[in-house]
Each structure stands twice: as structure tokens, then as C-alpha cells.
N, C-alpha and C positions, 0 to 999 in steps of 0.2 A: 824623454820617455813618458813623462807625465802627459804631454800634449798628445802623444801617440795613443796612450791608453784612453784618454778622454774621447778622442775621435773614434776609436774602435768601439767604445761603449755606447755611443750615441744611437746606432741602429737598434741595439737591444732595448734601450730605454724607449725609443720611438715605437718599436713593435709592441712592447708591454703596454704603453699608453693607448695604442690603437686597439689592442684587445680589450682593455678595460672600458674604453669608450664604446666599443661594439657591444660588450656585455651590458652596459648601462642602457644602450638603446633597445636591446632585446627585452630587458626587464621593463623598460618604460612602455613598450608596446605589448607586453605579455597580458595586460589586463583587457586588451581590446577584444580578443576572440571570445573569452567568457562573457564579457559585457554584451557583445552583440548576440550571443546565444541566449542569454537571460532575457534580453529585450525581445528576441524572436519568440520566446516562450510566453512572455507576458502580454504580447499583443492580443491573442484570442481571449485571454482572461479579462483584459481591460475592455475589449469590445463587448464581451458578455455583460460586464457590469454597466457599460455605457447603454446597452440596449435595455437592461433591466429597469432603468429610470426613465424610459421613453414609453409613449403610447404606441400601439401597433400601427396606427395611421402614420405617425412620424417615422417609425422604422421603415415602413414601406414607401413613404413619400419622399423622404429627403435623406441625404448622406451628410452626416455631421460627426465631428470627433467628440462632441459632448451634447447632452440633451438640450434642445431648444426650450422645451417645456418640462422642467424637472418634476417628476411625480413619484410618490411612494405607493400609488394605487396597486401596482403589481404585487409588491410585498404584502400590502394589506389584504389582498385577496387570498394569498397563500396562508397567512396566519389566522384568517377568519373562516375560511372554507374547510369544512371537515374532510372533504375528499383530498385536499392538498396536504394539510398537516398530518392527517392519519397516514398518508403515504410515507412521510418522513419517519413517523413513529414506527411504522411497520418495518421499514428498512433498517432502522437502528436496532429494533428488537431482534430480528432474525440474524443480523450481522453480529451483534453482541453475543447471542446465544451460540452461534456457530463458532465464534472465536473461543468461547469458554470450552465448548465440547472438543474442538480440534486440539487446543493446547493441552487439555486434560488427558486426552488419549495419546497424544504425541509424546508427552514427557516419559512415561514408562517404556514406550516403544523405542524412543531414541536412546534411552539409557541401556536397553538390552542390546541395541546395535553397536553402541560405543564401548560396552564393557565385556560382552560375551561373544564367543565364536561358536556357531552351531551349524548344523547341516542345512545348506541352502540359504544361509543368511544373506549372501550377496545377491542371489536370485530374488529373494523376497524383497530386498531393498530396491532392486531395479523394478520389480513388479509394482511396488508402491509408486515409483516415479512415473511409470507408464500411465497411471490414472491421471496424473497431473498433465500429461501430454495430450490426453484425449479431449476432443472438443465436446462442450456440453450438449450439443445437439444430439449426440449419439445416445445420451441417457435421458433425454427429455420425455420421450414416449414411454419407456419402461417405468420411470418414476411417476408419470401421470397416471398410468393404469394401476400401479401398485398402491399409490396413496389414495386414489379414488376408491379402491376396493376395501382398504382398511380404515377409511374415514379420516384421513389426515389431509385431504385436499383443502386448500385455502386456509392453512394454518401456518404459524411462524415456525413451528418445529419441523414441518415438512421441508421448507426451504433450507433451514439450518442443517438438517440431516443430509439433504442433497448436496449442499456445498461442502460437507465433510469429506465427500468422496474425492474432492480436489485439494482441500486445504490440509487435511491430515498428512498426506504424503509430503506436502511442502513444509509443514511444521516439523515433521520427523527429520527431514533433510537438513533444515537449519539447526535444529537443536542437537542433532548428532554431531555436527561440526563443533558447536560450543562445548558439548560434553567431552568430546575427544581431546579438547585442549586442556581439560582438568586432569592432572596426574592421577593415576590409579592408586598411588601411595596414600592419597588422602582417604580413599575408601578403606584401605587396609588399616590405617592408623585409627580411624574412627571405630572400626570393629574391635581392634585391640583395646581401645579405651572403654569398651562396653556398650557402645551405641547399638541399638537395634537398627534394622534397615530403614524402618519408617522414620525414626528419629533422625538418623543420619541424612536421609534424603530431604526431609523438610527443614531441618535446622542448619545443616551445613551445605549440602550439595546445591539446593535450589538457590540460596543467596549467591553462590559462586557463578551461577549461570543466569542471574536475573536479567542481565542485558540481552541474552539470547532469547529468553522468554518474551521480553518486550518486543524484540524484532519479529519473532514468530507471530505474536499476537497482532502486530501491526500489519503484516502481510496477509494474515487470515482475514482480518477485518476489512482490509481494502479490497481483496479479491471478492469477498462476499458482498461488499457494498456496491461494487461496480458491475457485478454480474447481472445480466438482464434476462437471458433466455429461460433459464430454469425458474427464476423468480416469477417471471411473467406466466410461464406455463403452469406452474403449480399453485397459483393464486387466482382469485376471481374478484372478490369484494372485500372480505374481512381482513385479509393479510396482503392486499395489493401494495407493492412497493412504489416508491416515488418515481422510479424510472418508467414503470408501467403507466403511471398516471400521466407522465409527461408525453408519452406516445399517443395518448387518447384525448389530448386537450385541443378541442376544436369547437368553434361556435358557428353561428349562422353566417358570420362574415369571414370565416376561415380560421386559421390557427391564431391563437392569441400569443403573438411572438413576445410581447413584453412580459407576460406571465411566465412563459417558458424560459425566458432569459433570467428572470428573477429566481425561478426554481432551480435552474442550472447553477446560478451563483451560490445558492444556499447549499447545494449538494457538495460544494467544495469545503464547506466549513468543518464537517466531522473529520474528513481526511486531514485537513490542516491541523486540527487539534491533536489528532493521534500522532502526526509527524512531529509536532512540537515536543511531545513527551519522549519520543524515542529517537530524536534527531541525532544524538551522539552515538547511536548503535546501528544506524541504518547501513553505513559502509561496511561495518563488521558483519552485518547480516548478509549482504551480497557476497561476502567472501566466506560465508559459512562459519564464521567465528574463528578463522585461522589467521587473522591479522590483528 
């Protein structure tokens, strides 16, 4: 009987070993797809960096995976030419200002949507989101005429306020998800303990949703940083953003491709810095705080 049992158990052991071997093979190849995807994403960034250390003549004349004549002249022009570095300063100024305004307005609005029920709340929430869905081109002409009339044209605040139309709904949407994940019993307990609303909101509630505020600020900053149409329409010289400067970079010999590549590489830096600080909360932000 022992021999019979041993023979009968062999197919089961063989099947289990085959399954484990198949699982190990799948795990072994599971890194391949994300690795290829990351490589695919990094190719244009590498090529941008590669071009930024070349001269325009080399870019147009030869095809090479690395510069034949390595040069920092493109970056030197950006950090020494006021037109270039002022473009970066202008973009950072209005993107930062817009982030502060959007998050400051979105915090009380999101708290109201998450804690109270009032007539038309769902319709108002949907109307806010429709502003995020609208293309910026629709509002370019009205904003241009309005800001020209009140003297705000070509100022940082003009671009920051224009971007609030899109970023405040986004910030409210994200923050409402984070706030809804905080139990209402915390509010009631704080009021029983004698906290005023202001003290409760700033001392207790905001620290609980600090990750959500970071995610909302990240998205507001990035949308304001990369938006071109409104920023270009509402500025001329004093507040012209870097994206607008890049579209006008042309010399007698044509476009200065090396300088453009260096400028493009530098525009990645602010976004990378912001991503570094909120990297642990970005996935939660995509899920509106419900993961």
C-alpha cells in the first residue's frame, strides 16, 4: 500500500512543482513590462538633455547618441540673458501665487461639501467640475478684454486668477475626498472639548489632511506651470512665462535648438522638486483620498 500511495501522490507533487515553477517564471518576467515602459518614457528626456549640450549646427548636421562637442553655452545663455531667466521667474511667481490662492479657497469649500448637505450641493459640485472640463481657449478672449480694461494685463496676478478658474474645482474635488475620509466624530469631539471652529480647523483638522493639501497643491502648481494659452494671451513683456519665451526664440539662422533644449530641460526641474516632496501622496490624490 505504501508503494501505491507513493505512486498516486507523484502527479500531485509534480503538478505543484510545475505551478511553482510557472509562478517563478511569471515573477521573473514581471519586471520586464514596467522596465520597458520606463525606458520608453525616458527616451525623450534623455534626447532633450543630449540636445541641450550640443550646438544648433551639430543638432541639425549629425545624428549622435551623445554630444560630439560638449558645451554649456546653451545653459550659460539662459542664466545670463534676462529674457530667459525672467521667464522662469515669472512662471514660478504666478504658478506659486495660483497654488496659494486655489488651495486657500478650496479648503473651506471642500469642508462645506464634505460636512454639510444643502440645497443644490451636488449640482454646485458638478458645476465646479465643468469649469475644469472646459478648454482654456474659451476663456482667453473674455479674460484678455476684462484684464485690459481693469489694468491687470501683463501681471502675475492676472495669470494666477485666470488659472484659478480651473484649479480651484480640481483642488475642491481632491480635498473633498480627503476630508470625507476623516470621521465627523472628530469634529464633534473637538467642539465638546471647547474648541472654536477656527482653532479646530487649523490645529486638528488641517494636520489630518496635510497629505491631501500637498497633493492638491502639487496638481495646482503643475497645471499652472504647464498651461500656455492663457499665460501667453494675458502677458506681453513684464510677466511673460518661459513657455511663451520658448515659442519666440528665433535668430537670423533660425531657431536656436540647443537653447530651446536647455530651456526645456530646466522646465522639468520645478516639477521634479514638487513631485519629490509629495511622492508618497500622489497615488492617494488620484484616488481622491479614498485609498
